[in-house]
Every structure is written in C-alpha cells, then in structure tokens.
PAKOL-55330 format. One line per field, with one value per atom (N, C-alpha, C, O): residue number from 1; residue in three letters; atom name; x, y, z. Coordinates in Angstrom, 1 decimal, always signed. Layout:
REM residues N
n: NUM; ...
res: ALA; ...
atom: CA; ...
xx: X; ...
yy: Y; ...
zz: Z; ...
//
This chain:
REM residues 97
n: 1; 1; 1; 1; 2; 2; 2; 2; 3; 3; 3; 3; 4; 4; 4; 4; 5; 5; 5; 5; 6; 6; 6; 6; 7; 7; 7; 7; 8; 8; 8; 8; 9; 9; 9; 9; 10; 10; 10; 10; 11; 11; 11; 11; 12; 12; 12; 12; 13; 13; 13; 13; 14; 14; 14; 14; 15; 15; 15; 15; 16; 16; 16; 16; 17; 17; 17; 17; 18; 18; 18; 18; 19; 19; 19; 19; 20; 20; 20; 20; 21; 21; 21; 21; 22; 22; 22; 22; 23; 23; 23; 23; 24; 24; 24; 24; 25; 25; 25; 25; 26; 26; 26; 26; 27; 27; 27; 27; 28; 28; 28; 28; 29; 29; 29; 29; 30; 30; 30; 30; 31; 31; 31; 31; 32; 32; 32; 32; 33; 33; 33; 33; 34; 34; 34; 34; 35; 35; 35; 35; 36; 36; 36; 36; 37; 37; 37; 37; 38; 38; 38; 38; 39; 39; 39; 39; 40; 40; 40; 40; 41; 41; 41; 41; 42; 42; 42; 42; 43; 43; 43; 43; 44; 44; 44; 44; 45; 45; 45; 45; 46; 46; 46; 46; 47; 47; 47; 47; 48; 48; 48; 48; 49; 49; 49; 49; 50; 50; 50; 50; 51; 51; 51; 51; 52; 52; 52; 52; 53; 53; 53; 53; 54; 54; 54; 54; 55; 55; 55; 55; 56; 56; 56; 56; 57; 57; 57; 57; 58; 58; 58; 58; 59; 59; 59; 59; 60; 60; 60; 60; 61; 61; 61; 61; 62; 62; 62; 62; 63; 63; 63; 63; 64; 64; 64; 64; 65; 65; 65; 65; 66; 66; 66; 66; 67; 67; 67; 67; 68; 68; 68; 68; 69; 69; 69; 69; 70; 70; 70; 70; 71; 71; 71; 71; 72; 72; 72; 72; 73; 73; 73; 73; 74; 74; 74; 74; 75; 75; 75; 75; 76; 76; 76; 76; 77; 77; 77; 77; 78; 78; 78; 78; 79; 79; 79; 79; 80; 80; 80; 80; 81; 81; 81; 81; 82; 82; 82; 82; 83; 83; 83; 83; 84; 84; 84; 84; 85; 85; 85; 85; 86; 86; 86; 86; 87; 87; 87; 87; 88; 88; 88; 88; 89; 89; 89; 89; 90; 90; 90; 90; 91; 91; 91; 91; 92; 92; 92; 92; 93; 93; 93; 93; 94; 94; 94; 94; 95; 95; 95; 95; 96; 96; 96; 96; 97; 97; 97; 97
res: MET; MET; MET; MET; CYS; CYS; CYS; CYS; LEU; LEU; LEU; LEU; GLY; GLY; GLY; GLY; ILE; ILE; ILE; ILE; PRO; PRO; PRO; PRO; GLY; GLY; GLY; GLY; HIS; HIS; HIS; HIS; VAL; VAL; VAL; VAL; LEU; LEU; LEU; LEU; ALA; ALA; ALA; ALA; PRO; PRO; PRO; PRO; VAL; VAL; VAL; VAL; ASP; ASP; ASP; ASP; THR; THR; THR; THR; GLY; GLY; GLY; GLY; LYS; LYS; LYS; LYS; GLN; GLN; GLN; GLN; VAL; VAL; VAL; VAL; VAL; VAL; VAL; VAL; LEU; LEU; LEU; LEU; VAL; VAL; VAL; VAL; GLU; GLU; GLU; GLU; VAL; VAL; VAL; VAL; ARG; ARG; ARG; ARG; GLY; GLY; GLY; GLY; GLN; GLN; GLN; GLN; SER; SER; SER; SER; GLN; GLN; GLN; GLN; GLN; GLN; GLN; GLN; VAL; VAL; VAL; VAL; SER; SER; SER; SER; ALA; ALA; ALA; ALA; SER; SER; SER; SER; MET; MET; MET; MET; LEU; LEU; LEU; LEU; LEU; LEU; LEU; LEU; ASP; ASP; ASP; ASP; ASP; ASP; ASP; ASP; PRO; PRO; PRO; PRO; SER; SER; SER; SER; GLY; GLY; GLY; GLY; PRO; PRO; PRO; PRO; PRO; PRO; PRO; PRO; GLN; GLN; GLN; GLN; ALA; ALA; ALA; ALA; GLY; GLY; GLY; GLY; ASP; ASP; ASP; ASP; TRP; TRP; TRP; TRP; VAL; VAL; VAL; VAL; VAL; VAL; VAL; VAL; VAL; VAL; VAL; VAL; HIS; HIS; HIS; HIS; LEU; LEU; LEU; LEU; GLY; GLY; GLY; GLY; PHE; PHE; PHE; PHE; ALA; ALA; ALA; ALA; MET; MET; MET; MET; SER; SER; SER; SER; ARG; ARG; ARG; ARG; MET; MET; MET; MET; ASP; ASP; ASP; ASP; GLU; GLU; GLU; GLU; ALA; ALA; ALA; ALA; GLU; GLU; GLU; GLU; ALA; ALA; ALA; ALA; GLN; GLN; GLN; GLN; SER; SER; SER; SER; VAL; VAL; VAL; VAL; LEU; LEU; LEU; LEU; GLN; GLN; GLN; GLN; GLY; GLY; GLY; GLY; LEU; LEU; LEU; LEU; ASP; ASP; ASP; ASP; ASP; ASP; ASP; ASP; LEU; LEU; LEU; LEU; ASN; ASN; ASN; ASN; ASP; ASP; ASP; ASP; MET; MET; MET; MET; TYR; TYR; TYR; TYR; ALA; ALA; ALA; ALA; GLY; GLY; GLY; GLY; GLN; GLN; GLN; GLN; LEU; LEU; LEU; LEU; ASP; ASP; ASP; ASP; ALA; ALA; ALA; ALA; HIS; HIS; HIS; HIS; ALA; ALA; ALA; ALA; SER; SER; SER; SER; ALA; ALA; ALA; ALA; SER; SER; SER; SER; GLN; GLN; GLN; GLN; VAL; VAL; VAL; VAL; GLN; GLN; GLN; GLN; GLN; GLN; GLN; GLN; PRO; PRO; PRO; PRO; GLY; GLY; GLY; GLY
atom: N; CA; C; O; N; CA; C; O; N; CA; C; O; N; CA; C; O; N; CA; C; O; N; CA; C; O; N; CA; C; O; N; CA; C; O; N; CA; C; O; N; CA; C; O; N; CA; C; O; N; CA; C; O; N; CA; C; O; N; CA; C; O; N; CA; C; O; N; CA; C; O; N; CA; C; O; N; CA; C; O; N; CA; C; O; N; CA; C; O; N; CA; C; O; N; CA; C; O; N; CA; C; O; N; CA; C; O; N; CA; C; O; N; CA; C; O; N; CA; C; O; N; CA; C; O; N; CA; C; O; N; CA; C; O; N; CA; C; O; N; CA; C; O; N; CA; C; O; N; CA; C; O; N; CA; C; O; N; CA; C; O; N; CA; C; O; N; CA; C; O; N; CA; C; O; N; CA; C; O; N; CA; C; O; N; CA; C; O; N; CA; C; O; N; CA; C; O; N; CA; C; O; N; CA; C; O; N; CA; C; O; N; CA; C; O; N; CA; C; O; N; CA; C; O; N; CA; C; O; N; CA; C; O; N; CA; C; O; N; CA; C; O; N; CA; C; O; N; CA; C; O; N; CA; C; O; N; CA; C; O; N; CA; C; O; N; CA; C; O; N; CA; C; O; N; CA; C; O; N; CA; C; O; N; CA; C; O; N; CA; C; O; N; CA; C; O; N; CA; C; O; N; CA; C; O; N; CA; C; O; N; CA; C; O; N; CA; C; O; N; CA; C; O; N; CA; C; O; N; CA; C; O; N; CA; C; O; N; CA; C; O; N; CA; C; O; N; CA; C; O; N; CA; C; O; N; CA; C; O; N; CA; C; O; N; CA; C; O; N; CA; C; O; N; CA; C; O; N; CA; C; O; N; CA; C; O; N; CA; C; O; N; CA; C; O; N; CA; C; O; N; CA; C; O; N; CA; C; O; N; CA; C; O; N; CA; C; O; N; CA; C; O; N; CA; C; O; N; CA; C; O; N; CA; C; O
xx: +187.1; +186.0; +186.2; +186.5; +185.9; +186.0; +184.6; +183.7; +184.4; +183.1; +183.2; +184.0; +182.5; +182.4; +181.1; +180.1; +181.1; +180.0; +179.6; +180.4; +178.3; +177.8; +178.1; +177.9; +178.7; +179.0; +178.3; +178.4; +177.8; +177.1; +178.2; +178.6; +178.5; +179.5; +178.9; +177.8; +179.6; +179.2; +179.8; +179.2; +181.1; +181.8; +183.2; +183.8; +183.7; +185.1; +186.0; +185.6; +187.1; +188.0; +189.3; +189.7; +189.9; +191.1; +191.0; +191.3; +190.6; +190.4; +191.7; +191.7; +192.8; +194.1; +194.5; +195.1; +194.2; +194.5; +193.3; +193.4; +192.2; +191.0; +190.5; +190.2; +190.4; +189.9; +188.5; +188.3; +187.5; +186.2; +185.8; +186.3; +184.9; +184.3; +183.0; +182.1; +182.9; +181.7; +181.2; +181.9; +179.9; +179.2; +178.9; +178.2; +179.4; +179.2; +178.5; +179.2; +177.3; +176.6; +176.7; +176.9; +176.5; +176.5; +177.9; +178.0; +178.9; +180.3; +180.9; +180.8; +181.4; +182.1; +183.6; +184.2; +184.0; +185.4; +185.9; +185.1; +187.2; +187.8; +188.2; +188.8; +187.9; +188.3; +188.9; +188.6; +189.8; +190.4; +189.4; +188.8; +189.2; +188.4; +189.3; +188.8; +190.5; +191.5; +191.1; +191.5; +190.4; +190.0; +189.0; +188.7; +188.4; +187.3; +187.8; +187.0; +189.1; +189.6; +189.2; +189.0; +189.0; +188.6; +187.1; +186.6; +186.4; +184.9; +184.4; +184.8; +183.6; +183.1; +182.3; +182.2; +181.8; +181.0; +181.8; +181.3; +183.1; +184.0; +184.2; +183.6; +184.8; +185.0; +183.7; +182.8; +183.5; +182.3; +182.0; +182.9; +180.7; +180.3; +179.3; +178.8; +179.1; +178.2; +176.8; +176.3; +176.3; +175.1; +175.2; +174.3; +176.4; +176.7; +176.8; +177.1; +176.5; +176.8; +177.9; +178.0; +178.8; +180.0; +180.1; +179.7; +180.8; +181.2; +182.5; +183.5; +182.6; +183.8; +184.4; +183.8; +185.7; +186.5; +187.9; +188.6; +188.3; +189.7; +190.1; +191.3; +189.2; +189.6; +189.5; +190.0; +189.0; +188.9; +187.4; +186.7; +187.0; +185.8; +186.0; +186.7; +185.5; +185.8; +184.9; +185.4; +183.6; +182.7; +181.5; +181.3; +180.8; +179.5; +178.4; +178.4; +177.3; +176.1; +174.9; +175.2; +173.8; +172.6; +172.1; +172.3; +171.2; +170.7; +169.9; +169.9; +169.1; +168.2; +169.1; +168.8; +170.1; +171.0; +171.7; +171.9; +172.2; +172.8; +171.9; +172.3; +170.7; +169.7; +169.4; +169.2; +169.4; +169.1; +170.3; +170.1; +171.5; +172.7; +172.7; +173.0; +172.4; +172.4; +171.4; +171.6; +170.2; +169.1; +169.6; +169.3; +170.2; +170.8; +171.8; +171.8; +172.6; +173.6; +172.9; +173.4; +171.9; +171.1; +170.5; +170.5; +169.9; +169.3; +170.3; +170.0; +171.5; +172.6; +173.0; +173.2; +173.1; +173.5; +172.5; +172.8; +171.2; +170.1; +170.1; +170.0; +170.3; +170.4; +171.5; +171.3; +172.7; +173.8; +173.8; +174.3; +173.2; +173.1; +172.2; +172.5; +171.1; +170.3; +171.0; +170.8; +171.7; +172.5; +173.5; +173.7; +174.2; +175.2; +174.6; +175.1; +173.4; +172.7; +172.3; +172.4; +171.8; +171.3; +172.5; +172.4; +173.6; +174.8; +175.3; +175.7; +175.3; +175.8; +174.9; +175.4; +173.6; +172.7; +172.9; +172.8; +173.1; +173.2; +174.6; +174.7; +175.6; +176.9; +177.1; +178.1; +176.2; +176.3; +176.3; +175.4; +177.3; +177.3; +176.5; +176.6; +175.6; +174.8; +175.7; +176.4; +175.5; +176.2; +175.5; +174.2; +176.2; +175.4; +174.8; +175.4; +173.6; +172.8; +172.6; +172.0
yy: +31.2; +31.1; +32.2; +33.3; +31.8; +32.8; +33.1; +32.3; +34.3; +34.8; +35.4; +36.4; +34.9; +35.5; +36.3; +35.8; +37.4; +38.3; +38.4; +38.5; +38.3; +38.5; +39.8; +40.9; +39.9; +41.1; +41.1; +40.1; +42.2; +42.4; +43.0; +44.1; +42.3; +42.8; +44.0; +43.9; +45.1; +46.3; +46.4; +46.7; +46.0; +46.2; +45.5; +45.5; +45.0; +44.7; +45.9; +46.9; +45.8; +47.0; +46.7; +47.6; +45.6; +45.2; +43.8; +42.9; +43.5; +42.1; +41.3; +40.1; +42.0; +41.3; +40.8; +39.7; +41.6; +41.2; +40.5; +40.2; +40.4; +39.7; +40.5; +39.9; +41.8; +42.7; +43.1; +43.6; +43.0; +43.5; +44.5; +44.4; +45.4; +46.3; +45.7; +45.3; +45.5; +44.9; +45.9; +46.7; +45.8; +46.5; +45.5; +44.5; +45.8; +45.0; +45.9; +46.8; +45.7; +46.4; +47.9; +48.7; +48.4; +49.8; +50.4; +51.6; +49.6; +50.1; +49.4; +48.2; +50.2; +49.7; +49.4; +50.1; +48.2; +47.9; +47.0; +46.3; +47.1; +46.3; +45.0; +44.9; +43.8; +42.5; +41.7; +42.0; +40.8; +39.9; +38.8; +38.2; +38.6; +37.5; +36.3; +35.4; +36.3; +35.3; +33.9; +32.9; +33.8; +32.5; +31.8; +30.6; +32.6; +32.1; +31.9; +31.7; +31.9; +31.7; +30.4; +30.4; +29.4; +28.1; +27.9; +26.8; +28.9; +28.8; +28.6; +29.4; +27.6; +27.4; +28.6; +28.8; +29.5; +30.6; +31.8; +32.8; +31.7; +32.8; +33.7; +33.5; +34.9; +35.8; +36.5; +36.6; +36.9; +37.6; +38.8; +39.6; +39.0; +40.1; +41.0; +40.6; +42.2; +43.1; +42.4; +41.8; +42.5; +41.8; +40.5; +40.0; +39.9; +38.6; +38.9; +40.0; +37.8; +37.8; +36.9; +35.8; +37.3; +36.5; +36.6; +37.5; +35.6; +35.5; +36.2; +35.8; +37.3; +38.1; +37.8; +37.8; +37.4; +37.2; +37.6; +37.2; +38.5; +39.1; +39.6; +39.4; +40.3; +40.9; +40.0; +40.4; +38.8; +37.8; +37.4; +37.2; +37.3; +36.7; +35.2; +34.7; +34.5; +33.1; +32.2; +31.1; +32.5; +31.7; +32.5; +33.7; +32.0; +32.7; +32.2; +31.1; +33.0; +32.6; +33.3; +34.3; +32.7; +33.4; +34.5; +34.5; +35.3; +36.5; +36.1; +36.7; +35.0; +34.6; +34.1; +34.5; +33.4; +33.0; +34.2; +34.2; +35.1; +36.3; +37.1; +37.5; +37.3; +38.0; +37.3; +37.9; +36.0; +35.2; +35.3; +35.5; +35.3; +35.4; +36.9; +37.0; +37.9; +39.2; +39.4; +40.1; +38.8; +38.9; +38.2; +38.7; +37.1; +36.4; +37.2; +37.3; +37.9; +38.8; +40.0; +40.4; +40.5; +41.6; +41.1; +41.8; +39.9; +39.3; +39.2; +39.5; +38.6; +38.5; +39.9; +40.0; +40.8; +42.2; +42.7; +43.3; +42.6; +43.1; +42.4; +43.0; +41.0; +40.3; +40.7; +41.0; +40.8; +41.2; +42.7; +43.0; +43.5; +45.0; +45.1; +45.9; +44.3; +44.4; +43.9; +44.5; +42.8; +42.3; +43.3; +43.5; +44.0; +44.9; +46.1; +46.7; +46.6; +47.7; +47.4; +48.2; +46.2; +45.7; +45.6; +46.0; +45.1; +45.0; +46.4; +46.6; +47.3; +48.7; +49.4; +50.1; +49.2; +49.8; +49.2; +50.0; +47.9; +47.3; +47.6; +47.5; +48.0; +48.3; +49.7; +50.0; +50.6; +52.0; +52.1; +51.6; +52.9; +53.1; +54.3; +55.4; +54.2; +55.3; +56.3; +56.0; +57.6; +58.7; +59.1; +59.2; +59.4; +59.8; +61.2; +62.1; +61.4; +62.5; +63.4; +64.5
zz: +66.7; +65.7; +64.7; +65.0; +63.4; +62.3; +61.8; +61.9; +61.4; +61.0; +59.6; +59.4; +58.7; +57.3; +57.3; +57.8; +56.6; +56.5; +55.1; +54.2; +54.8; +53.4; +52.9; +53.5; +51.7; +51.0; +49.6; +48.9; +49.2; +47.9; +47.0; +47.2; +45.9; +44.9; +44.2; +43.5; +44.2; +43.5; +42.1; +41.1; +42.0; +40.7; +40.8; +41.9; +39.7; +39.7; +39.8; +39.2; +40.5; +40.6; +39.7; +39.0; +39.9; +39.2; +38.8; +39.6; +37.5; +37.1; +37.1; +37.3; +36.8; +36.8; +38.2; +38.3; +39.2; +40.6; +41.3; +42.5; +40.6; +41.1; +42.3; +43.4; +42.2; +43.3; +42.9; +41.8; +43.9; +43.6; +44.7; +45.9; +44.4; +45.4; +45.9; +45.2; +47.3; +47.9; +48.9; +49.5; +49.1; +50.2; +51.3; +51.1; +52.5; +53.7; +54.7; +55.3; +55.0; +56.1; +55.9; +56.8; +54.6; +54.3; +54.1; +53.7; +54.2; +54.0; +52.8; +52.6; +51.9; +50.7; +51.0; +51.7; +50.5; +50.7; +49.5; +48.9; +49.3; +48.2; +48.9; +49.9; +48.2; +48.7; +47.6; +46.4; +47.9; +46.9; +46.6; +47.5; +45.3; +44.9; +44.4; +43.7; +44.7; +44.3; +44.8; +44.1; +45.9; +46.4; +45.5; +45.7; +44.6; +43.8; +42.3; +41.4; +42.1; +40.8; +40.1; +38.9; +40.9; +40.3; +40.3; +39.9; +40.7; +40.7; +39.2; +38.4; +38.9; +37.6; +37.0; +35.8; +37.9; +37.5; +37.1; +36.6; +37.2; +36.9; +38.1; +39.2; +37.9; +39.0; +39.4; +38.5; +40.6; +41.0; +40.2; +39.8; +39.9; +39.1; +39.9; +41.0; +39.5; +40.2; +40.4; +39.4; +41.6; +41.9; +42.7; +43.3; +42.6; +43.3; +44.7; +45.2; +45.5; +47.0; +47.3; +46.7; +48.2; +48.6; +50.1; +50.7; +50.6; +52.0; +52.2; +51.5; +52.9; +53.1; +54.5; +55.5; +54.4; +55.7; +55.5; +54.6; +56.4; +56.4; +55.0; +54.6; +54.3; +53.1; +51.9; +50.8; +52.0; +50.9; +50.7; +51.7; +49.5; +49.1; +49.2; +48.3; +50.2; +50.4; +49.5; +49.1; +49.3; +48.6; +48.1; +48.6; +47.2; +46.8; +47.6; +48.2; +47.7; +48.3; +47.5; +46.9; +47.7; +47.0; +47.9; +49.1; +47.3; +48.1; +49.3; +50.3; +49.1; +50.2; +51.4; +52.6; +51.2; +52.2; +52.9; +54.1; +52.0; +52.6; +53.5; +54.6; +53.1; +53.9; +55.2; +56.2; +55.1; +56.3; +57.3; +58.5; +56.8; +57.7; +58.3; +59.5; +57.5; +58.0; +59.0; +60.0; +58.9; +59.9; +61.2; +62.3; +61.0; +62.2; +63.0; +64.2; +62.2; +62.9; +63.6; +64.6; +62.9; +63.6; +64.9; +65.9; +64.8; +66.0; +67.2; +68.3; +66.8; +67.8; +68.4; +69.6; +67.5; +68.0; +68.9; +70.0; +68.6; +69.5; +70.8; +71.9; +70.8; +72.0; +73.0; +74.2; +72.4; +73.2; +73.6; +74.7; +72.8; +73.1; +74.4; +75.3; +74.4; +75.6; +76.8; +77.9; +76.7; +77.9; +78.3; +79.6; +77.4; +77.8; +78.5; +79.5; +78.0; +78.6; +80.0; +80.9; +80.2; +81.5; +82.5; +83.6; +82.0; +82.8; +83.2; +84.4; +82.3; +82.5; +83.6; +84.5; +83.5; +84.4; +85.8; +86.8; +85.9; +87.2; +87.8; +89.0; +87.0; +87.5; +87.9; +88.6; +87.6; +88.0; +89.5; +90.2; +90.0; +91.5; +91.8; +91.1; +92.8; +93.2; +93.9; +94.8; +93.6; +94.2; +95.4; +95.4; +96.6; +97.8; +97.4; +96.8; +97.9; +97.6; +98.7; +98.6
//
C-alpha cells in the first residue's frame, strides 16, 4: 500500500528543476513537482496543497481535503498508539518482589 501525505507548498526552490519546498506535518522538505508539469494550473505555488509521496508532489488537492486527510491520519495514529500502549502494558513481565 502506498500513502501520500498532504503537503503545504511554502515556496518554489528551483523552477528549472521543478523543485518546491513543502511543509508536511511541521517539517519542511524539498520535493519534485515534475509529476505536475502537465497540470493546467501550472507548477505549484506558495499556498497550494499537494499530495506528497516518495519525494514527489503527485497531485494537487484543496485545503479542505488536505485537512480532512490529516485529521484521518491523526485519528489512525491515536487509535494505534492506544493499542500499542495496551499491548506493551499487558506484555510487561512482573518482577518477583
């Protein structure tokens, strides 16, 4: 399964190489926008939202969709964190006292 994460475009970095700076979950990273060369809207600009996968901006998305996906990822994280905590607690071996 592949997972794309919403990224907020901060600025173009290298227009010749189609590289943009995006913020993904509080971390800035440079990604290639070359997959969007044929996009009728042109290259991603500051303020745009894109789906980032393996260092590539794969497609555009609107802010509402991006926020919905990010909330869903937070919900999954919370669900699995609780399961992992419960498993760790149940797995602890009691030391003889």
